[in-house]
DODRENKE-250273 format. One record per atom (N, C-alpha, C, O): residue number from 1; residue in three letters; atom name; x, z, y. Coordinates in steps of 0.1 Angstrom, whole numbers, plus 2048, in hexadecimal, padded with zeros to 3 digits. Layout:
BEGIN
<r num="NUM" residuo="ala" atomo="CA" x="X" z="Z" y="Y"/>
...
***
This chain:
BEGIN
<r num="1" residuo="met" atomo="N" x="809" z="7FF" y="7F8"/>
<r num="1" residuo="met" atomo="CA" x="7FA" z="805" y="800"/>
<r num="1" residuo="met" atomo="C" x="809" z="802" y="80B"/>
<r num="1" residuo="met" atomo="O" x="814" z="807" y="809"/>
<r num="2" residuo="ala" atomo="N" x="806" z="7F8" y="817"/>
<r num="2" residuo="ala" atomo="CA" x="80C" z="7F8" y="81F"/>
<r num="2" residuo="ala" atomo="C" x="80B" z="802" y="82C"/>
<r num="2" residuo="ala" atomo="O" x="800" z="806" y="830"/>
<r num="3" residuo="asn" atomo="N" x="819" z="805" y="833"/>
<r num="3" residuo="asn" atomo="CA" x="817" z="80F" y="83F"/>
<r num="3" residuo="asn" atomo="C" x="809" z="808" y="849"/>
<r num="3" residuo="asn" atomo="O" x="804" z="7FE" y="84C"/>
<r num="4" residuo="met" atomo="N" x="808" z="819" y="84A"/>
<r num="4" residuo="met" atomo="CA" x="7FE" z="813" y="85A"/>
<r num="4" residuo="met" atomo="C" x="809" z="815" y="861"/>
<r num="4" residuo="met" atomo="O" x="813" z="819" y="85B"/>
<r num="5" residuo="val" atomo="N" x="80B" z="812" y="870"/>
<r num="5" residuo="val" atomo="CA" x="813" z="80E" y="87C"/>
<r num="5" residuo="val" atomo="C" x="807" z="815" y="887"/>
<r num="5" residuo="val" atomo="O" x="7FB" z="816" y="887"/>
<r num="6" residuo="met" atomo="N" x="814" z="81C" y="893"/>
<r num="6" residuo="met" atomo="CA" x="80C" z="823" y="89B"/>
<r num="6" residuo="met" atomo="C" x="80D" z="814" y="8AA"/>
<r num="6" residuo="met" atomo="O" x="816" z="80E" y="8A5"/>
<r num="7" residuo="thr" atomo="N" x="80B" z="80F" y="8B3"/>
<r num="7" residuo="thr" atomo="CA" x="811" z="808" y="8BD"/>
<r num="7" residuo="thr" atomo="C" x="80B" z="812" y="8C8"/>
<r num="7" residuo="thr" atomo="O" x="801" z="818" y="8CA"/>
<r num="8" residuo="val" atomo="N" x="818" z="80F" y="8CF"/>
<r num="8" residuo="val" atomo="CA" x="814" z="816" y="8DB"/>
<r num="8" residuo="val" atomo="C" x="81F" z="811" y="8ED"/>
<r num="8" residuo="val" atomo="O" x="82A" z="80D" y="8F0"/>
<r num="9" residuo="leu" atomo="N" x="80F" z="814" y="8F5"/>
<r num="9" residuo="leu" atomo="CA" x="814" z="80A" y="8FF"/>
<r num="9" residuo="leu" atomo="C" x="817" z="816" y="90A"/>
<r num="9" residuo="leu" atomo="O" x="812" z="821" y="908"/>
<r num="10" residuo="glu" atomo="N" x="81E" z="814" y="915"/>
<r num="10" residuo="glu" atomo="CA" x="820" z="81E" y="91F"/>
<r num="10" residuo="glu" atomo="C" x="823" z="81A" y="929"/>
<r num="10" residuo="glu" atomo="O" x="829" z="80F" y="92A"/>
<r num="11" residuo="ala" atomo="N" x="820" z="821" y="934"/>
<r num="11" residuo="ala" atomo="CA" x="81F" z="819" y="944"/>
<r num="11" residuo="ala" atomo="C" x="81C" z="826" y="948"/>
<r num="11" residuo="ala" atomo="O" x="816" z="830" y="943"/>
<r num="12" residuo="his" atomo="N" x="822" z="824" y="953"/>
<r num="12" residuo="his" atomo="CA" x="821" z="82F" y="965"/>
<r num="12" residuo="his" atomo="C" x="815" z="824" y="96C"/>
<r num="12" residuo="his" atomo="O" x="816" z="819" y="970"/>
<r num="13" residuo="val" atomo="N" x="809" z="82F" y="96C"/>
<r num="13" residuo="val" atomo="CA" x="7F8" z="829" y="972"/>
<r num="13" residuo="val" atomo="C" x="7FD" z="82E" y="981"/>
<r num="13" residuo="val" atomo="O" x="805" z="837" y="983"/>
<r num="14" residuo="ala" atomo="N" x="7F8" z="826" y="98A"/>
<r num="14" residuo="ala" atomo="CA" x="7F7" z="82E" y="998"/>
<r num="14" residuo="ala" atomo="C" x="7E7" z="839" y="999"/>
<r num="14" residuo="ala" atomo="O" x="7DB" z="837" y="995"/>
<r num="15" residuo="his" atomo="N" x="7EB" z="840" y="99D"/>
<r num="15" residuo="his" atomo="CA" x="7DB" z="84C" y="99A"/>
<r num="15" residuo="his" atomo="C" x="7CD" z="845" y="99C"/>
<r num="15" residuo="his" atomo="O" x="7C3" z="847" y="995"/>
<r num="16" residuo="glu" atomo="N" x="7CD" z="83C" y="9A9"/>
<r num="16" residuo="glu" atomo="CA" x="7C2" z="83B" y="9AD"/>
<r num="16" residuo="glu" atomo="C" x="7C1" z="82C" y="99E"/>
<r num="16" residuo="glu" atomo="O" x="7BF" z="822" y="9A4"/>
<r num="17" residuo="gln" atomo="N" x="7C2" z="82B" y="998"/>
<r num="17" residuo="gln" atomo="CA" x="7C3" z="81C" y="98C"/>
<r num="17" residuo="gln" atomo="C" x="7BF" z="82B" y="97F"/>
<r num="17" residuo="gln" atomo="O" x="7B9" z="825" y="976"/>
<r num="18" residuo="trp" atomo="N" x="7BF" z="834" y="97E"/>
<r num="18" residuo="trp" atomo="CA" x="7BC" z="83B" y="976"/>
<r num="18" residuo="trp" atomo="C" x="7AF" z="838" y="973"/>
<r num="18" residuo="trp" atomo="O" x="7AE" z="833" y="968"/>
<r num="19" residuo="pro" atomo="N" x="7A5" z="83A" y="978"/>
<r num="19" residuo="pro" atomo="CA" x="797" z="836" y="973"/>
<r num="19" residuo="pro" atomo="C" x="799" z="828" y="971"/>
<r num="19" residuo="pro" atomo="O" x="797" z="826" y="965"/>
<r num="20" residuo="thr" atomo="N" x="79B" z="81F" y="975"/>
<r num="20" residuo="thr" atomo="CA" x="79B" z="80F" y="96E"/>
<r num="20" residuo="thr" atomo="C" x="7A0" z="810" y="95E"/>
<r num="20" residuo="thr" atomo="O" x="799" z="80A" y="955"/>
<r num="21" residuo="leu" atomo="N" x="7AC" z="817" y="95C"/>
<r num="21" residuo="leu" atomo="CA" x="7AE" z="819" y="954"/>
<r num="21" residuo="leu" atomo="C" x="7AA" z="81B" y="945"/>
<r num="21" residuo="leu" atomo="O" x="7AC" z="815" y="93A"/>
<r num="22" residuo="gln" atomo="N" x="7A3" z="82C" y="949"/>
<r num="22" residuo="gln" atomo="CA" x="798" z="831" y="947"/>
<r num="22" residuo="gln" atomo="C" x="78C" z="824" y="93D"/>
<r num="22" residuo="gln" atomo="O" x="78A" z="820" y="931"/>
<r num="23" residuo="ser" atomo="N" x="788" z="824" y="948"/>
<r num="23" residuo="ser" atomo="CA" x="778" z="81A" y="944"/>
<r num="23" residuo="ser" atomo="C" x="77C" z="813" y="93C"/>
<r num="23" residuo="ser" atomo="O" x="777" z="813" y="931"/>
<r num="24" residuo="ala" atomo="N" x="787" z="809" y="940"/>
<r num="24" residuo="ala" atomo="CA" x="78A" z="7FD" y="938"/>
<r num="24" residuo="ala" atomo="C" x="790" z="802" y="926"/>
<r num="24" residuo="ala" atomo="O" x="78D" z="7FA" y="91D"/>
<r num="25" residuo="phe" atomo="N" x="796" z="80C" y="924"/>
<r num="25" residuo="phe" atomo="CA" x="792" z="813" y="917"/>
<r num="25" residuo="phe" atomo="C" x="788" z="817" y="912"/>
<r num="25" residuo="phe" atomo="O" x="787" z="816" y="906"/>
<r num="26" residuo="asn" atomo="N" x="77F" z="81E" y="919"/>
<r num="26" residuo="asn" atomo="CA" x="773" z="825" y="911"/>
<r num="26" residuo="asn" atomo="C" x="76F" z="81A" y="90F"/>
<r num="26" residuo="asn" atomo="O" x="771" z="817" y="903"/>
<r num="27" residuo="gln" atomo="N" x="769" z="80F" y="919"/>
<r num="27" residuo="gln" atomo="CA" x="760" z="806" y="913"/>
<r num="27" residuo="gln" atomo="C" x="762" z="7FC" y="907"/>
<r num="27" residuo="gln" atomo="O" x="75A" z="7F7" y="900"/>
<r num="28" residuo="ser" atomo="N" x="777" z="7FC" y="908"/>
<r num="28" residuo="ser" atomo="CA" x="776" z="7F3" y="8F9"/>
<r num="28" residuo="ser" atomo="C" x="779" z="7FD" y="8E6"/>
<r num="28" residuo="ser" atomo="O" x="77D" z="7FB" y="8DB"/>
<r num="29" residuo="ser" atomo="N" x="773" z="806" y="8ED"/>
<r num="29" residuo="ser" atomo="CA" x="770" z="811" y="8E1"/>
<r num="29" residuo="ser" atomo="C" x="763" z="80C" y="8D3"/>
<r num="29" residuo="ser" atomo="O" x="765" z="80D" y="8C7"/>
<r num="30" residuo="ser" atomo="N" x="757" z="807" y="8DA"/>
<r num="30" residuo="ser" atomo="CA" x="751" z="802" y="8D4"/>
<r num="30" residuo="ser" atomo="C" x="753" z="7F7" y="8CC"/>
<r num="30" residuo="ser" atomo="O" x="74B" z="7F4" y="8C4"/>
<r num="31" residuo="arg" atomo="N" x="75E" z="7F0" y="8CF"/>
<r num="31" residuo="arg" atomo="CA" x="761" z="7E3" y="8CC"/>
<r num="31" residuo="arg" atomo="C" x="770" z="7DF" y="8C2"/>
<r num="31" residuo="arg" atomo="O" x="774" z="7D4" y="8C0"/>
<r num="32" residuo="leu" atomo="N" x="777" z="7EC" y="8BE"/>
<r num="32" residuo="leu" atomo="CA" x="782" z="7EB" y="8B5"/>
<r num="32" residuo="leu" atomo="C" x="786" z="7E3" y="8B0"/>
<r num="32" residuo="leu" atomo="O" x="77E" z="7E0" y="8A8"/>
<r num="33" residuo="pro" atomo="N" x="796" z="7D8" y="8B1"/>
<r num="33" residuo="pro" atomo="CA" x="794" z="7CE" y="8A4"/>
<r num="33" residuo="pro" atomo="C" x="798" z="7D5" y="898"/>
<r num="33" residuo="pro" atomo="O" x="79F" z="7DF" y="896"/>
<r num="34" residuo="ser" atomo="N" x="793" z="7CF" y="891"/>
<r num="34" residuo="ser" atomo="CA" x="78A" z="7D8" y="882"/>
<r num="34" residuo="ser" atomo="C" x="79B" z="7D7" y="87B"/>
<r num="34" residuo="ser" atomo="O" x="79C" z="7DC" y="870"/>
<r num="35" residuo="gln" atomo="N" x="7A9" z="7D0" y="882"/>
<r num="35" residuo="gln" atomo="CA" x="7B5" z="7D5" y="87A"/>
<r num="35" residuo="gln" atomo="C" x="7B9" z="7E2" y="87E"/>
<r num="35" residuo="gln" atomo="O" x="7C4" z="7E5" y="87A"/>
<r num="36" residuo="met" atomo="N" x="7B4" z="7ED" y="886"/>
<r num="36" residuo="met" atomo="CA" x="7B5" z="7F5" y="890"/>
<r num="36" residuo="met" atomo="C" x="7AF" z="801" y="88D"/>
<r num="36" residuo="met" atomo="O" x="7A2" z="802" y="88F"/>
<r num="37" residuo="val" atomo="N" x="7B6" z="80C" y="887"/>
<r num="37" residuo="val" atomo="CA" x="7AD" z="81B" y="87E"/>
<r num="37" residuo="val" atomo="C" x="7AA" z="81E" y="88E"/>
<r num="37" residuo="val" atomo="O" x="79E" z="81D" y="891"/>
<r num="38" residuo="gln" atomo="N" x="7B4" z="824" y="898"/>
<r num="38" residuo="gln" atomo="CA" x="7AA" z="829" y="89D"/>
<r num="38" residuo="gln" atomo="C" x="7B2" z="82D" y="8AB"/>
<r num="38" residuo="gln" atomo="O" x="7BD" z="832" y="8A6"/>
<r num="39" residuo="thr" atomo="N" x="7B4" z="82F" y="8BB"/>
<r num="39" residuo="thr" atomo="CA" x="7B5" z="82C" y="8C6"/>
<r num="39" residuo="thr" atomo="C" x="7BB" z="837" y="8D2"/>
<r num="39" residuo="thr" atomo="O" x="7B2" z="840" y="8D5"/>
<r num="40" residuo="phe" atomo="N" x="7C3" z="838" y="8D7"/>
<r num="40" residuo="phe" atomo="CA" x="7BF" z="845" y="8DD"/>
<r num="40" residuo="phe" atomo="C" x="7C6" z="842" y="8F0"/>
<r num="40" residuo="phe" atomo="O" x="7CF" z="839" y="8F2"/>
<r num="41" residuo="leu" atomo="N" x="7C1" z="849" y="8FD"/>
<r num="41" residuo="leu" atomo="CA" x="7C9" z="844" y="900"/>
<r num="41" residuo="leu" atomo="C" x="7CC" z="856" y="908"/>
<r num="41" residuo="leu" atomo="O" x="7C5" z="861" y="907"/>
<r num="42" residuo="val" atomo="N" x="7D8" z="853" y="90E"/>
<r num="42" residuo="val" atomo="CA" x="7DC" z="868" y="90E"/>
<r num="42" residuo="val" atomo="C" x="7E5" z="85E" y="91E"/>
<r num="42" residuo="val" atomo="O" x="7E9" z="853" y="922"/>
<r num="43" residuo="gln" atomo="N" x="7E2" z="870" y="922"/>
<r num="43" residuo="gln" atomo="CA" x="7E9" z="86D" y="932"/>
<r num="43" residuo="gln" atomo="C" x="7FA" z="878" y="92D"/>
<r num="43" residuo="gln" atomo="O" x="7FA" z="880" y="924"/>
<r num="44" residuo="ser" atomo="N" x="804" z="876" y="934"/>
<r num="44" residuo="ser" atomo="CA" x="80C" z="888" y="931"/>
<r num="44" residuo="ser" atomo="C" x="808" z="892" y="940"/>
<r num="44" residuo="ser" atomo="O" x="802" z="893" y="94B"/>
<r num="45" residuo="ala" atomo="N" x="80E" z="89A" y="936"/>
<r num="45" residuo="ala" atomo="CA" x="807" z="8AB" y="93E"/>
<r num="45" residuo="ala" atomo="C" x="813" z="8AB" y="94B"/>
<r num="45" residuo="ala" atomo="O" x="811" z="8AD" y="957"/>
<r num="46" residuo="asp" atomo="N" x="820" z="8A8" y="943"/>
<r num="46" residuo="asp" atomo="CA" x="827" z="8A7" y="94E"/>
<r num="46" residuo="asp" atomo="C" x="825" z="89C" y="95B"/>
<r num="46" residuo="asp" atomo="O" x="824" z="89F" y="967"/>
<r num="47" residuo="asp" atomo="N" x="826" z="88F" y="956"/>
<r num="47" residuo="asp" atomo="CA" x="826" z="886" y="961"/>
<r num="47" residuo="asp" atomo="C" x="81B" z="881" y="960"/>
<r num="47" residuo="asp" atomo="O" x="81A" z="878" y="958"/>
<r num="48" residuo="pro" atomo="N" x="812" z="883" y="965"/>
<r num="48" residuo="pro" atomo="CA" x="802" z="87A" y="968"/>
<r num="48" residuo="pro" atomo="C" x="801" z="870" y="969"/>
<r num="48" residuo="pro" atomo="O" x="7F6" z="86A" y="968"/>
<r num="49" residuo="thr" atomo="N" x="807" z="86E" y="96B"/>
<r num="49" residuo="thr" atomo="CA" x="80A" z="85D" y="96E"/>
<r num="49" residuo="thr" atomo="C" x="813" z="855" y="964"/>
<r num="49" residuo="thr" atomo="O" x="816" z="849" y="965"/>
<r num="50" residuo="leu" atomo="N" x="814" z="85E" y="95B"/>
<r num="50" residuo="leu" atomo="CA" x="815" z="851" y="94C"/>
<r num="50" residuo="leu" atomo="C" x="80C" z="852" y="941"/>
<r num="50" residuo="leu" atomo="O" x="809" z="85D" y="93C"/>
<r num="51" residuo="trp" atomo="N" x="807" z="84A" y="93E"/>
<r num="51" residuo="trp" atomo="CA" x="7FC" z="845" y="939"/>
<r num="51" residuo="trp" atomo="C" x="802" z="83B" y="92B"/>
<r num="51" residuo="trp" atomo="O" x="80A" z="831" y="92B"/>
<r num="52" residuo="arg" atomo="N" x="7FD" z="83F" y="921"/>
<r num="52" residuo="arg" atomo="CA" x="804" z="83C" y="90D"/>
<r num="52" residuo="arg" atomo="C" x="7F4" z="839" y="90C"/>
<r num="52" residuo="arg" atomo="O" x="7EB" z="841" y="90F"/>
<r num="53" residuo="gly" atomo="N" x="7F0" z="829" y="907"/>
<r num="53" residuo="gly" atomo="CA" x="7E7" z="827" y="8FA"/>
<r num="53" residuo="gly" atomo="C" x="7F1" z="827" y="8EF"/>
<r num="53" residuo="gly" atomo="O" x="7FC" z="822" y="8ED"/>
<r num="54" residuo="ile" atomo="N" x="7E9" z="82E" y="8EA"/>
<r num="54" residuo="ile" atomo="CA" x="7EB" z="830" y="8D6"/>
<r num="54" residuo="ile" atomo="C" x="7E6" z="82F" y="8CA"/>
<r num="54" residuo="ile" atomo="O" x="7E1" z="837" y="8C3"/>
<r num="55" residuo="ser" atomo="N" x="7E8" z="820" y="8C9"/>
<r num="55" residuo="ser" atomo="CA" x="7DE" z="81B" y="8BA"/>
<r num="55" residuo="ser" atomo="C" x="7E6" z="81F" y="8AB"/>
<r num="55" residuo="ser" atomo="O" x="7F2" z="822" y="8A9"/>
<r num="56" residuo="val" atomo="N" x="7DF" z="81E" y="8A3"/>
<r num="56" residuo="val" atomo="CA" x="7DF" z="821" y="894"/>
<r num="56" residuo="val" atomo="C" x="7D9" z="812" y="88F"/>
<r num="56" residuo="val" atomo="O" x="7CF" z="80D" y="895"/>
<r num="57" residuo="trp" atomo="N" x="7E0" z="80A" y="884"/>
<r num="57" residuo="trp" atomo="CA" x="7DD" z="800" y="883"/>
<r num="57" residuo="trp" atomo="C" x="7E0" z="801" y="871"/>
<r num="57" residuo="trp" atomo="O" x="7EC" z="804" y="86D"/>
<r num="58" residuo="his" atomo="N" x="7D8" z="7FE" y="869"/>
<r num="58" residuo="his" atomo="CA" x="7D4" z="7FC" y="85D"/>
<r num="58" residuo="his" atomo="C" x="7E8" z="7F7" y="858"/>
<r num="58" residuo="his" atomo="O" x="7ED" z="800" y="852"/>
<r num="59" residuo="ser" atomo="N" x="7EF" z="7EB" y="85C"/>
<r num="59" residuo="ser" atomo="CA" x="7FD" z="7EE" y="85A"/>
<r num="59" residuo="ser" atomo="C" x="800" z="7DE" y="85F"/>
<r num="59" residuo="ser" atomo="O" x="7F8" z="7D5" y="862"/>
<r num="60" residuo="arg" atomo="N" x="812" z="7DF" y="85F"/>
<r num="60" residuo="arg" atomo="CA" x="814" z="7D6" y="869"/>
<r num="60" residuo="arg" atomo="C" x="80D" z="7C6" y="869"/>
<r num="60" residuo="arg" atomo="O" x="80A" z="7BE" y="872"/>
<r num="61" residuo="asp" atomo="N" x="80B" z="7C6" y="85A"/>
<r num="61" residuo="asp" atomo="CA" x="801" z="7B6" y="85A"/>
<r num="61" residuo="asp" atomo="C" x="7F6" z="7B8" y="861"/>
<r num="61" residuo="asp" atomo="O" x="7F6" z="7B1" y="86B"/>
<r num="62" residuo="ala" atomo="N" x="7EE" z="7BE" y="85F"/>
<r num="62" residuo="ala" atomo="CA" x="7E0" z="7BF" y="869"/>
<r num="62" residuo="ala" atomo="C" x="7E6" z="7C7" y="879"/>
<r num="62" residuo="ala" atomo="O" x="7E0" z="7D2" y="87B"/>
<r num="63" residuo="leu" atomo="N" x="7EC" z="7C5" y="881"/>
<r num="63" residuo="leu" atomo="CA" x="7F1" z="7C9" y="88D"/>
<r num="63" residuo="leu" atomo="C" x="7F5" z="7B7" y="88E"/>
<r num="63" residuo="leu" atomo="O" x="7EC" z="7B1" y="894"/>
<r num="64" residuo="asp" atomo="N" x="800" z="7B0" y="888"/>
<r num="64" residuo="asp" atomo="CA" x="805" z="7A5" y="889"/>
<r num="64" residuo="asp" atomo="C" x="7F9" z="797" y="88C"/>
<r num="64" residuo="asp" atomo="O" x="7FA" z="78E" y="894"/>
<r num="65" residuo="glu" atomo="N" x="7EE" z="79D" y="880"/>
<r num="65" residuo="glu" atomo="CA" x="7E1" z="795" y="884"/>
<r num="65" residuo="glu" atomo="C" x="7DB" z="791" y="88B"/>
<r num="65" residuo="glu" atomo="O" x="7DA" z="786" y="88E"/>
<r num="66" residuo="tyr" atomo="N" x="7D5" z="7A0" y="892"/>
<r num="66" residuo="tyr" atomo="CA" x="7D1" z="7A2" y="8A0"/>
<r num="66" residuo="tyr" atomo="C" x="7DA" z="79E" y="8AB"/>
<r num="66" residuo="tyr" atomo="O" x="7D7" z="79C" y="8B6"/>
<r num="67" residuo="arg" atomo="N" x="7E8" z="79E" y="8A6"/>
<r num="67" residuo="arg" atomo="CA" x="7ED" z="795" y="8B4"/>
<r num="67" residuo="arg" atomo="C" x="7F1" z="78B" y="8B5"/>
<r num="67" residuo="arg" atomo="O" x="7F8" z="785" y="8BE"/>
<r num="68" residuo="arg" atomo="N" x="7EB" z="787" y="8AC"/>
<r num="68" residuo="arg" atomo="CA" x="7EB" z="777" y="8A7"/>
<r num="68" residuo="arg" atomo="C" x="7DE" z="770" y="8AC"/>
<r num="68" residuo="arg" atomo="O" x="7DF" z="766" y="8B4"/>
<r num="69" residuo="ser" atomo="N" x="7D3" z="774" y="8A9"/>
<r num="69" residuo="ser" atomo="CA" x="7C4" z="776" y="8B1"/>
<r num="69" residuo="ser" atomo="C" x="7C3" z="779" y="8C1"/>
<r num="69" residuo="ser" atomo="O" x="7B9" z="775" y="8C8"/>
<r num="70" residuo="val" atomo="N" x="7CC" z="77E" y="8C6"/>
<r num="70" residuo="val" atomo="CA" x="7C8" z="77C" y="8D9"/>
<r num="70" residuo="val" atomo="C" x="7D2" z="77A" y="8DF"/>
<r num="70" residuo="val" atomo="O" x="7DD" z="780" y="8DD"/>
<r num="71" residuo="glu" atomo="N" x="7CF" z="76E" y="8EB"/>
<r num="71" residuo="glu" atomo="CA" x="7DD" z="76C" y="8F4"/>
<r num="71" residuo="glu" atomo="C" x="7E3" z="77B" y="8F3"/>
<r num="71" residuo="glu" atomo="O" x="7EC" z="77E" y="8EB"/>
<r num="72" residuo="thr" atomo="N" x="7DD" z="786" y="8FF"/>
<r num="72" residuo="thr" atomo="CA" x="7DF" z="794" y="903"/>
<r num="72" residuo="thr" atomo="C" x="7DD" z="79F" y="8F9"/>
<r num="72" residuo="thr" atomo="O" x="7D2" z="7A3" y="8FD"/>
<r num="73" residuo="pro" atomo="N" x="7DE" z="7A4" y="8F2"/>
<r num="73" residuo="pro" atomo="CA" x="7D6" z="7B3" y="8F0"/>
<r num="73" residuo="pro" atomo="C" x="7D3" z="7BB" y="8FA"/>
<r num="73" residuo="pro" atomo="O" x="7D8" z="7BD" y="904"/>
<r num="74" residuo="gly" atomo="N" x="7CA" z="7BD" y="8F3"/>
<r num="74" residuo="gly" atomo="CA" x="7BD" z="7C9" y="8FD"/>
<r num="74" residuo="gly" atomo="C" x="7C6" z="7D0" y="908"/>
<r num="74" residuo="gly" atomo="O" x="7C6" z="7CF" y="914"/>
<r num="75" residuo="gly" atomo="N" x="7CF" z="7DC" y="8FB"/>
<r num="75" residuo="gly" atomo="CA" x="7D3" z="7EB" y="904"/>
<r num="75" residuo="gly" atomo="C" x="7DE" z="7E2" y="910"/>
<r num="75" residuo="gly" atomo="O" x="7E0" z="7E5" y="91C"/>
<r num="76" residuo="val" atomo="N" x="7E2" z="7D6" y="90A"/>
<r num="76" residuo="val" atomo="CA" x="7EC" z="7CF" y="91F"/>
<r num="76" residuo="val" atomo="C" x="7E1" z="7C9" y="925"/>
<r num="76" residuo="val" atomo="O" x="7E4" z="7C7" y="931"/>
<r num="77" residuo="leu" atomo="N" x="7D3" z="7C3" y="922"/>
<r num="77" residuo="leu" atomo="CA" x="7CA" z="7C6" y="92F"/>
<r num="77" residuo="leu" atomo="C" x="7C8" z="7CF" y="932"/>
<r num="77" residuo="leu" atomo="O" x="7CA" z="7CF" y="93F"/>
<r num="78" residuo="phe" atomo="N" x="7C4" z="7DC" y="92D"/>
<r num="78" residuo="phe" atomo="CA" x="7C2" z="7E6" y="933"/>
<r num="78" residuo="phe" atomo="C" x="7CA" z="7E9" y="93B"/>
<r num="78" residuo="phe" atomo="O" x="7C6" z="7EE" y="946"/>
<r num="79" residuo="phe" atomo="N" x="7D6" z="7E9" y="93A"/>
<r num="79" residuo="phe" atomo="CA" x="7E2" z="7F4" y="944"/>
<r num="79" residuo="phe" atomo="C" x="7E4" z="7E5" y="94D"/>
<r num="79" residuo="phe" atomo="O" x="7E2" z="7E9" y="958"/>
<r num="80" residuo="arg" atomo="N" x="7E5" z="7DE" y="94D"/>
<r num="80" residuo="arg" atomo="CA" x="7E4" z="7D2" y="955"/>
<r num="80" residuo="arg" atomo="C" x="7D8" z="7CF" y="962"/>
<r num="80" residuo="arg" atomo="O" x="7D8" z="7C9" y="96D"/>
<r num="81" residuo="gly" atomo="N" x="7D1" z="7D7" y="959"/>
<r num="81" residuo="gly" atomo="CA" x="7C5" z="7D2" y="962"/>
<r num="81" residuo="gly" atomo="C" x="7C3" z="7E2" y="96B"/>
<r num="81" residuo="gly" atomo="O" x="7BA" z="7E6" y="973"/>
<r num="82" residuo="ala" atomo="N" x="7CD" z="7E7" y="968"/>
<r num="82" residuo="ala" atomo="CA" x="7D0" z="7FC" y="975"/>
<r num="82" residuo="ala" atomo="C" x="7D9" z="7F6" y="977"/>
<r num="82" residuo="ala" atomo="O" x="7E3" z="7FE" y="977"/>
<r num="83" residuo="gly" atomo="N" x="7DF" z="7E5" y="97B"/>
<r num="83" residuo="gly" atomo="CA" x="7ED" z="7E7" y="981"/>
<r num="83" residuo="gly" atomo="C" x="7FA" z="7EB" y="979"/>
<r num="83" residuo="gly" atomo="O" x="804" z="7F1" y="97E"/>
<r num="84" residuo="ala" atomo="N" x="7F8" z="7E8" y="96F"/>
<r num="84" residuo="ala" atomo="CA" x="808" z="7EF" y="968"/>
<r num="84" residuo="ala" atomo="C" x="80B" z="7E2" y="95C"/>
<r num="84" residuo="ala" atomo="O" x="805" z="7D9" y="956"/>
<r num="85" residuo="glu" atomo="N" x="811" z="7E6" y="95D"/>
<r num="85" residuo="glu" atomo="CA" x="81C" z="7E0" y="950"/>
<r num="85" residuo="glu" atomo="C" x="821" z="7E7" y="945"/>
<r num="85" residuo="glu" atomo="O" x="82C" z="7EC" y="947"/>
<r num="86" residuo="pro" atomo="N" x="81B" z="7EA" y="938"/>
<r num="86" residuo="pro" atomo="CA" x="81D" z="7F1" y="92F"/>
<r num="86" residuo="pro" atomo="C" x="82B" z="7ED" y="925"/>
<r num="86" residuo="pro" atomo="O" x="82C" z="7E2" y="920"/>
<r num="87" residuo="ser" atomo="N" x="832" z="7F6" y="924"/>
<r num="87" residuo="ser" atomo="CA" x="83A" z="7F4" y="917"/>
<r num="87" residuo="ser" atomo="C" x="836" z="7F4" y="907"/>
<r num="87" residuo="ser" atomo="O" x="82A" z="7F6" y="905"/>
<r num="88" residuo="leu" atomo="N" x="83A" z="7F3" y="902"/>
<r num="88" residuo="leu" atomo="CA" x="838" z="7F1" y="8F0"/>
<r num="88" residuo="leu" atomo="C" x="841" z="7F5" y="8E5"/>
<r num="88" residuo="leu" atomo="O" x="84B" z="7F1" y="8E1"/>
<r num="89" residuo="ser" atomo="N" x="83A" z="7FC" y="8E3"/>
<r num="89" residuo="ser" atomo="CA" x="842" z="804" y="8DA"/>
<r num="89" residuo="ser" atomo="C" x="83B" z="804" y="8CF"/>
<r num="89" residuo="ser" atomo="O" x="82F" z="809" y="8CF"/>
<r num="90" residuo="ile" atomo="N" x="844" z="7FE" y="8BC"/>
<r num="90" residuo="ile" atomo="CA" x="83B" z="802" y="8B5"/>
<r num="90" residuo="ile" atomo="C" x="843" z="809" y="8A7"/>
<r num="90" residuo="ile" atomo="O" x="84F" z="807" y="8A4"/>
<r num="91" residuo="phe" atomo="N" x="838" z="813" y="89F"/>
<r num="91" residuo="phe" atomo="CA" x="83C" z="81C" y="897"/>
<r num="91" residuo="phe" atomo="C" x="83A" z="81D" y="88A"/>
<r num="91" residuo="phe" atomo="O" x="82D" z="81D" y="889"/>
<r num="92" residuo="glu" atomo="N" x="840" z="81D" y="87B"/>
<r num="92" residuo="glu" atomo="CA" x="83C" z="81F" y="873"/>
<r num="92" residuo="glu" atomo="C" x="837" z="82A" y="872"/>
<r num="92" residuo="glu" atomo="O" x="83D" z="834" y="878"/>
<r num="93" residuo="ile" atomo="N" x="82D" z="82C" y="86D"/>
<r num="93" residuo="ile" atomo="CA" x="828" z="838" y="868"/>
<r num="93" residuo="ile" atomo="C" x="829" z="83D" y="85D"/>
<r num="93" residuo="ile" atomo="O" x="822" z="837" y="855"/>
<r num="94" residuo="val" atomo="N" x="831" z="84A" y="858"/>
<r num="94" residuo="val" atomo="CA" x="839" z="84B" y="849"/>
<r num="94" residuo="val" atomo="C" x="831" z="854" y="847"/>
<r num="94" residuo="val" atomo="O" x="835" z="857" y="83B"/>
<r num="95" residuo="ser" atomo="N" x="825" z="85F" y="84A"/>
<r num="95" residuo="ser" atomo="CA" x="821" z="869" y="844"/>
<r num="95" residuo="ser" atomo="C" x="817" z="86E" y="84F"/>
<r num="95" residuo="ser" atomo="O" x="81A" z="871" y="85B"/>
<r num="96" residuo="his" atomo="N" x="809" z="870" y="849"/>
<r num="96" residuo="his" atomo="CA" x="801" z="876" y="854"/>
<r num="96" residuo="his" atomo="C" x="7F7" z="87E" y="849"/>
<r num="96" residuo="his" atomo="O" x="7F6" z="87B" y="83D"/>
<r num="97" residuo="his" atomo="N" x="7F0" z="88B" y="852"/>
<r num="97" residuo="his" atomo="CA" x="7EA" z="891" y="852"/>
<r num="97" residuo="his" atomo="C" x="7DD" z="893" y="85B"/>
<r num="97" residuo="his" atomo="O" x="7DE" z="895" y="867"/>
<r num="98" residuo="thr" atomo="N" x="7D3" z="892" y="856"/>
<r num="98" residuo="thr" atomo="CA" x="7C7" z="89E" y="85C"/>
<r num="98" residuo="thr" atomo="C" x="7BD" z="8A9" y="856"/>
<r num="98" residuo="thr" atomo="O" x="7BD" z="8AF" y="84B"/>
<r num="99" residuo="asn" atomo="N" x="7B8" z="8A8" y="85C"/>
<r num="99" residuo="asn" atomo="CA" x="7AF" z="8B5" y="857"/>
<r num="99" residuo="asn" atomo="C" x="7A2" z="8AF" y="850"/>
<r num="99" residuo="asn" atomo="O" x="79A" z="8B6" y="84B"/>
***
């Protein structure tokens, strides 16, 4: 079985753009791509201008399939709509636990 992967989009977002970013993220939550398990929008407690979009994907193949199906990934568009250009990191999930 393939390991799940996590993508992390990270950008500094100007205070006046926070509602724009949150609104875009919240509006998309009802239509997650089938390749995605779950997604989070998080804000740094130490630097409130630092935001991350964290998504868990069924596998690297699922992530690649999604990326091929769109011109620009939705998360990138959320940040760009809020005037920020995010950086992307991809992580292999080697272990996880849930309650």
